[in-house]
C-alpha positions in Angstrom: 17.0 108.8 -3.6 15.2 110.3 -0.6 13.3 112.5 -3.0 12.1 109.4 -4.9 10.9 107.7 -1.7 9.1 110.9 -0.8 7.3 110.9 -4.1 6.3 107.2 -4.0 4.9 107.7 -0.5 3.1 110.9 -1.4 4.7 112.5 1.7 5.1 116.3 1.7 6.6 116.7 5.1 9.3 119.5 4.8 11.8 117.5 6.9 11.4 114.2 5.0 14.6 114.5 2.9 16.7 115.9 5.8 15.6 113.1 8.2 16.5 110.4 5.6 19.9 112.2 5.2 20.3 112.0 9.0 19.6 108.2 9.0 22.1 107.8 6.1 24.8 109.5 8.2 23.9 107.4 11.2 24.4 104.2 9.1 27.8 105.4 7.9 26.4 106.6 4.5 25.8 103.0 3.6 23.3 103.9 0.8 20.2 102.2 2.3 17.9 104.5 0.5 19.7 103.9 -2.8 19.6 100.1 -2.4 15.9 100.3 -1.5 15.0 102.2 -4.6 17.1 99.8 -6.6 15.2 96.8 -5.2 11.8 98.5 -5.8 12.8 99.3 -9.4 14.2 95.8 -10.1 11.0 94.2 -8.8 8.8 96.5 -10.8 10.7 96.0 -14.0 10.6 92.2 -13.5 6.8 92.3 -13.3 6.5 94.6 -16.3 8.6 92.3 -18.4 6.3 89.4 -17.3 3.4 91.4 -18.5 5.0 91.9 -21.9 6.0 95.5 -21.3 9.3 97.2 -22.0 10.3 99.1 -18.8 12.1 101.7 -21.0 9.1 102.4 -23.2 5.9 102.0 -21.2 3.4 104.7 -20.3 1.6 105.0 -17.0 -1.7 104.0 -18.5 -0.2 101.0 -20.3 1.2 99.7 -17.0 -2.0 100.4 -15.0 -4.2 98.6 -17.6 -1.8 95.7 -17.7 -1.9 95.2 -13.9 -5.6 95.5 -14.0 -5.9 92.9 -16.7 -3.6 90.5 -14.7 -6.4 90.2 -12.1 -9.0 89.3 -14.7 -6.6 86.7 -16.1 -6.0 85.3 -12.6 -2.2 86.0 -12.9 -2.0 88.8 -10.3 -1.3 86.6 -7.2 1.6 84.8 -8.9 3.1 88.0 -10.5 2.8 90.1 -7.4 3.8 87.6 -4.8 6.9 89.5 -3.7 6.0 93.2 -4.5 4.1 94.3 -1.3 6.2 97.5 -1.0 6.7 98.2 -4.7 5.5 101.4 -6.4 6.9 103.1 -9.5 6.4 106.6 -10.9 6.6 106.9 -14.7 5.8 110.6 -14.6 2.1 110.7 -13.7 2.3 109.6 -10.0 3.0 106.3 -8.3 1.5 103.0 -9.5 1.2 100.2 -6.9 2.4 96.7 -7.5 0.9 95.6 -4.2 -1.6 92.7 -4.8 -4.4 94.2 -2.6 -4.1 97.6 -4.3 -4.2 96.0 -7.7 -7.2 93.8 -6.8 -9.1 96.7 -5.4 -8.4 98.9 -8.4 -9.7 96.0 -10.6 -12.7 95.1 -8.5 -14.0 98.6 -8.1 -13.1 99.5 -11.7 -11.2 102.5 -10.6 -9.8 105.0 -13.1 -6.2 105.9 -12.8 -7.0 109.1 -11.1 -9.0 107.2 -8.4 -6.5 104.4 -8.0 -5.5 103.1 -4.5 -1.9 102.8 -3.4 -2.5 102.6 0.4 -1.3 99.1 0.9 2.0 99.5 -1.0 2.7 102.8 0.7 2.1 101.2 4.1 4.6 98.5 3.3 7.1 100.8 1.8 7.0 102.9 5.0 7.6 99.7 7.1 10.4 98.6 4.7 12.2 102.0 5.2 12.0 101.7 9.0 13.1 98.0 8.9 16.1 98.5 6.8 17.5 101.4 8.8 16.6 99.8 12.2 18.4 96.5 11.2 21.6 98.2 10.2 24.5 97.4 12.6 25.4 101.1 13.1 21.9 102.4 13.9 19.7 102.4 17.0 16.2 101.1 16.5 14.7 103.6 19.0 16.4 106.5 17.2 15.3 105.3 13.8 11.7 105.1 15.0 11.8 108.6 16.5 13.4 110.2 13.3 10.9 108.4 11.0 7.9 109.0 13.2 8.6 112.8 13.0 8.0 112.8 9.3 5.1 110.2 9.1 7.1 107.2 8.0 7.0 105.1 11.2 3.4 104.6 12.4 2.2 102.1 15.1 -0.8 101.2 13.0 1.6 100.0 10.3 3.5 97.9 12.7 0.6 95.6 13.4 -0.2 95.0 9.8 2.2 92.2 8.8 0.7 89.8 11.3 -2.3 89.2 9.0 -1.3 87.1 6.0 -2.9 84.5 3.9 -1.7 81.0 3.5 0.3 82.1 0.4 2.0 84.8 2.5 -0.1 87.6 1.0 -1.2 90.1 3.6 -5.0 90.3 4.0 -7.2 93.2 4.8 -8.2 94.0 8.4 -11.9 94.5 9.2 -13.2 96.2 12.3 -16.7 95.0 13.2 -18.8 97.4 15.4 -22.0 96.4 17.2 -23.6 94.9 20.3 -22.5 91.6 21.7 -24.6 89.1 23.7 -24.7 85.6 25.2 -27.8 83.5 24.2 -29.1 80.8 26.4 -31.3 78.5 24.3 -33.8 76.6 26.5 -35.6 73.8 24.8 -39.0 73.5 26.4 -40.6 70.1 26.8 -43.5 69.8 24.4 -45.4 67.8 27.1 -45.5 70.8 29.4 -46.0 73.7 27.0 -48.1 74.2 23.9 -48.5 76.5 20.9 -51.7 78.1 19.7 -53.0 80.8 17.3 -55.1 83.6 18.6 -58.0 85.3 16.9 -55.6 87.8 15.2 -53.5 85.1 13.8 -50.6 85.5 16.2 -49.0 82.3 17.5 -48.9 82.1 21.3 -46.7 80.0 23.6 -48.5 78.9 26.7 -47.7 77.0 29.9 -49.0 76.9 33.4 -48.2 80.0 35.4 -46.5 79.2 38.7 -45.6 75.6 37.7 -42.2 74.0 37.9 -41.7 73.2 34.2 -39.1 70.6 33.1 -37.0 71.5 30.1 -35.3 69.2 27.6 -31.9 70.9 27.4 -30.1 74.3 27.5 -27.4 75.4 25.2 -25.2 78.5 25.9 -24.1 80.4 22.7 -21.5 83.1 23.4 -20.5 86.3 21.7 -23.4 86.6 19.2 -25.4 89.3 17.4 -24.8 90.8 14.0 -21.3 92.2 14.3 -19.7 89.4 16.4 -21.3 86.9 14.0 -19.7 88.8 11.1 -16.3 89.0 12.8 -16.2 85.2 13.4 -17.5 84.5 9.9 -14.9 86.7 8.2 -12.1 85.4 10.3 -12.9 81.8 9.3 -12.9 83.0 5.6 -9.4 84.2 6.0 -9.6 87.9 6.9 -8.0 89.7 9.9 -10.8 91.0 12.2 -11.3 92.8 15.4 -14.5 93.7 17.3 -15.5 96.9 18.9 -18.3 96.2 21.3 -19.4 96.9 24.9 -19.7 94.4 27.7 -19.6 94.2 31.5 -16.7 93.0 33.8 -18.5 89.9 34.8 -18.2 86.1 34.1 -20.3 86.1 30.9 -18.2 89.0 29.6 -14.9 87.3 30.2 -16.2 84.1 28.7 -17.2 86.0 25.5 -13.7 87.6 25.3 -12.1 84.1 25.7 -14.3 82.7 23.0 -13.5 85.5 20.6 -9.7 85.0 21.2 -10.1 81.3 20.4 -11.8 82.2 17.2 -9.0 84.5 16.2 -11.0 87.7 16.5 -9.1 90.7 17.8 -10.3 91.9 21.2 -8.2 95.0 21.8 -11.2 97.2 20.8 -13.7 95.7 23.2 -14.8 98.1 25.9 -15.3 96.5 29.3 -17.3 98.7 31.6 -16.8 98.4 35.3 -19.9 97.7 37.4 -21.9 96.7 34.3 -23.4 93.3 33.4 -22.9 91.8 29.9 -25.9 91.3 27.7 -27.5 88.0 28.4 -30.6 86.8 26.6 -32.8 83.8 26.8 -34.3 81.9 23.9 -37.3 79.7 24.5 -37.3 76.9 21.9 -40.6 75.1 21.2 -40.4 72.7 18.3 -39.0 74.7 15.3 -40.2 78.0 16.8 -38.3 80.3 19.2 -39.2 83.2 21.5 -36.5 85.5 22.7 -36.4 87.3 26.0 -33.9 90.2 25.7 -32.6 93.1 27.6 -29.7 95.3 26.5 -27.6 96.9 29.2 -27.2 100.7 29.3 -23.6 101.1 28.3 -21.9 104.4 27.8 -21.1 103.6 24.1 -18.2 106.1 24.1 -16.2 106.0 20.8 -12.6 105.1 20.9 -10.2 105.1 18.0 -9.4 101.5 17.1 -6.1 100.1 18.2 -5.3 99.5 14.5 -6.5 101.4 11.5 -8.8 99.0 9.6 -9.1 98.7 5.9 -12.9 98.1 6.2 -15.5 98.9 9.0 -18.5 96.5 9.3 -21.3 98.4 11.1 -24.1 96.2 12.5 -26.8 96.2 15.2 -26.5 98.9 17.9 -28.9 100.1 20.5 -31.3 103.1 20.6 -29.0 105.4 22.6 -25.9 105.1 20.4 -26.4 108.0 18.0 -23.4 110.0 19.5 -21.3 106.9 18.8 -22.5 107.0 15.2 -21.5 110.6 14.9 -18.1 109.9 16.2 -17.7 107.0 13.8 -18.6 109.3 10.9 -15.9 111.8 11.9 -13.4 108.9 12.1 -14.4 107.7 8.6 -14.1 111.3 7.3 -10.5 111.5 8.7 -9.7 108.1 7.2 -11.2 108.3 3.7 -9.4 105.1 2.5 -11.5 103.0 5.0 -14.4 101.3 3.3 -17.7 100.9 5.1 -20.0 97.8 5.2 -23.4 98.6 6.5 -25.9 96.0 7.7 -28.6 98.2 9.2 -30.2 97.2 12.5 -33.6 98.0 14.0 -32.7 101.5 15.2 -30.9 102.4 12.0 -34.2 101.7 10.2 -36.3 103.5 12.9 -34.3 106.7 12.9 -35.1 109.5 10.5 -33.9 108.7 7.0 -31.9 112.0 6.8 -30.2 111.2 10.0 -28.8 107.9 8.7 -28.2 109.2 5.1 -24.5 109.8 5.7 -23.9 106.1 6.3 -25.6 105.1 3.0 -23.6 107.8 1.2 -20.3 106.5 2.7 -21.1 102.8 2.3 -19.1 100.6 -0.1 -21.6 97.8 0.6 -25.1 97.7 2.1 -27.0 94.5 2.9 -30.6 94.4 3.9 -33.8 92.5 3.1 -36.4 93.4 0.6 -38.9 95.0 3.1 -36.1 97.0 4.7 -35.0 98.3 1.3 -38.5 99.4 0.5 -38.7 101.1 3.9 -35.4 103.0 3.5 -36.0 104.1 -0.1 -39.8 104.5 -0.1 -39.9 102.5 -3.3 -42.2 99.7 -4.2 -40.9 96.4 -2.9 -42.0 94.6 -6.0 -39.5 96.5 -8.2 -36.0 95.2 -7.6 -34.5 97.6 -10.2 -36.3 100.5 -8.5 -35.0 99.5 -5.1 -31.5 99.0 -6.3 -31.4 102.3 -8.2 -32.8 104.1 -5.1 -30.1 102.6 -2.9 -27.4 103.7 -5.4 -29.0 107.2 -5.5 -28.4 107.3 -1.7 -24.6 106.8 -2.4 -24.3 103.0 -1.9 -21.7 101.5 -4.2 -22.8 97.8 -3.9 -26.3 97.0 -2.8 -27.4 93.5 -1.7 -31.1 92.8 -1.1 -32.1 89.5 0.3 -35.5 87.9 -0.3 -35.7 85.0 2.2 -36.5 81.6 0.6 -36.6 83.3 -2.9 -32.9 84.1 -3.0 -31.1 87.5 -3.2 -30.3 90.3 -5.5 -27.1 92.4 -5.9 -26.2 95.5 -7.9 -22.9 97.3 -8.4 -24.6 100.1 -10.4 -23.9 98.6 -13.8 -25.7 95.3 -13.5 -28.3 93.5 -11.2 -27.7 89.9 -10.4 -30.1 87.3 -8.9 -28.8 84.4 -6.9 -30.9 81.4 -5.8 -30.4 79.8 -2.4 -28.1 76.8 -2.0 -30.2 73.7 -1.5 -30.6 72.6 2.1 -29.3 69.0 2.6 -32.1 68.6 5.2 -34.8 70.8 6.8 -33.2 73.7 8.8 -32.6 73.1 12.4 -32.3 76.7 13.6 -32.5 79.8 11.3 -30.7 82.1 13.8 -27.9 83.9 12.1 -28.7 82.9 8.5 -28.9 86.6 7.4 -25.6 87.5 9.2 -23.8 84.6 7.6 -25.0 85.7 4.2 -24.1 89.4 4.7 -20.7 88.7 6.2 -19.8 86.3 3.5 -20.6 88.8 0.8 -18.5 91.3 2.6 -15.6 88.9 3.2 -15.5 87.9 -0.5 -15.4 91.5 -1.7 -12.8 92.5 0.9 -10.6 89.6 -0.3 -10.8 91.0 -3.8 -13.3 88.5 -5.3 -15.8 89.7 -7.8 -19.5 90.2 -6.9 -20.4 87.0 -8.8 -18.1 85.0 -6.6 -19.4 86.7 -3.4 -23.0 85.6 -4.4 -21.8 82.0 -4.9 -20.3 81.9 -1.5 -22.9 83.6 0.7 -25.9 81.2 0.3 -23.6 78.2 1.1 -22.6 79.7 4.5 -26.3 80.5 5.2 -27.3 77.0 4.4 -24.6 75.6 6.7 -25.6 77.9 9.6 -29.2 76.8 9.7 -28.2 73.2 10.0 -26.9 73.9 13.5 -27.9 75.7 16.7 -27.0 79.3 17.0 -25.5 81.8 14.6 -21.9 80.6 14.5 -21.6 76.9 14.9 -22.2 76.3 11.1 -20.0 79.0 9.8 -17.6 77.6 7.2 -14.0 78.1 6.2 -13.1 79.1 2.6 -12.0 75.6 1.6 -15.3 74.2 2.9 -17.3 76.7 0.8 -15.3 75.8 -2.3 -15.9 72.1 -1.7 -19.7 72.8 -1.6 -19.3 74.7 -4.9 -17.9 71.6 -6.6 -21.1 69.8 -5.6 -23.5 72.6 -6.5 -26.3 72.1 -9.0 -25.6 73.2 -12.6 -28.1 76.1 -12.2 -26.4 77.4 -9.1 -25.0 80.5 -10.8 -25.7 84.3 -10.5 -28.1 85.4 -13.3 -28.1 88.9 -14.6 -31.6 90.5 -14.8 -32.6 92.0 -18.1 
């Protein structure tokens, strides 16, 4: 049975069978491996019968297509509720019965040869360790040492069970990477400052130099910028997240860490640099307009492997001097090909030479940018949405999303282009900070949760609408049930429309 386990895990370590035999002897030859294979087979056969398949007369492709169809028929979550570590090999390699593998295979329309089995194999590894470690005649430390030697026990697997949905289904883990800041919003008194337009058409904010100006109020908004906003957003939508960012060992830095913990965002990958200050910006609010005073601290931006291997990486805004960090990230992604990349380019990503940034577009599962940025990156006419989308796909992007401000957004998976209107604002926007981040992170969250692109486009404008009704980038971020409630109240024409 050790050989069957080795096949299901795709593990070619030469000592695999011998080490399982050692564990069997340590457990008094209790047949743990035989019982595990029996449980795996029983669960797989039960699902196959529920799908209308005969376990004794089913081909690999019949099984794969039936599991794929169960997602489209919205039966997968019920059928695969108790099959997290189940795989079966009908002669052409293992097929996963893990819900997340099956959903990913369906969503990305993967052929059998390109199928994913990572989640099921991760759980099967954990199940092997668990069953031997829990036996009365074995020692947990010894079990971990023996299984670690052949790649069965992995610390990154041990963290994985903590992230589950309300239904007990384990959810993907996303690592967000980018700068983090504190914003101090200062509302200026309109009696002591004024706005004007100069001869070039630029709006100017003016007040008396050297005066002691009263202000109406100040609001401190912690742990913001593209990637922290995305991490908080995706956590509220039901994903497991952590943040890799750089900050100082000062009061504002500790307050940001405390805030992220309260939001449920993992902080193990934050880099706190001694002797440095945390990024602290000031936003002058005058009526509906705002002027930002910003200064980014000069951190080392040294790459560190994340404390837990993520399923997805969300790359957002980073500073000018971070290219070595980007190179290290590319190497990490190359060594972990199963990790999917979400790329929301920041200012310097757009300023750097196109060839320099090209590997990130080639590697990206999802890219989100506005229409002007898409034209800048591709060199195509901004007026041609099909042209922009095709150019992004030509760079290697799997799913491209191009936002167009008040005019809605477009998305393409390479086979179709969808247009999505904005969700109607219940009242005039209060503060537009973070609307784009809310949109991008919600698209990413929906796809990571296995939802189709059409559903992602339904969710994202709702979260943006909510964010602009409150101050700052995160106060209005919604939970999934809140988004679904808005959907029940949506206008009849609030649906994605395919472009001809």
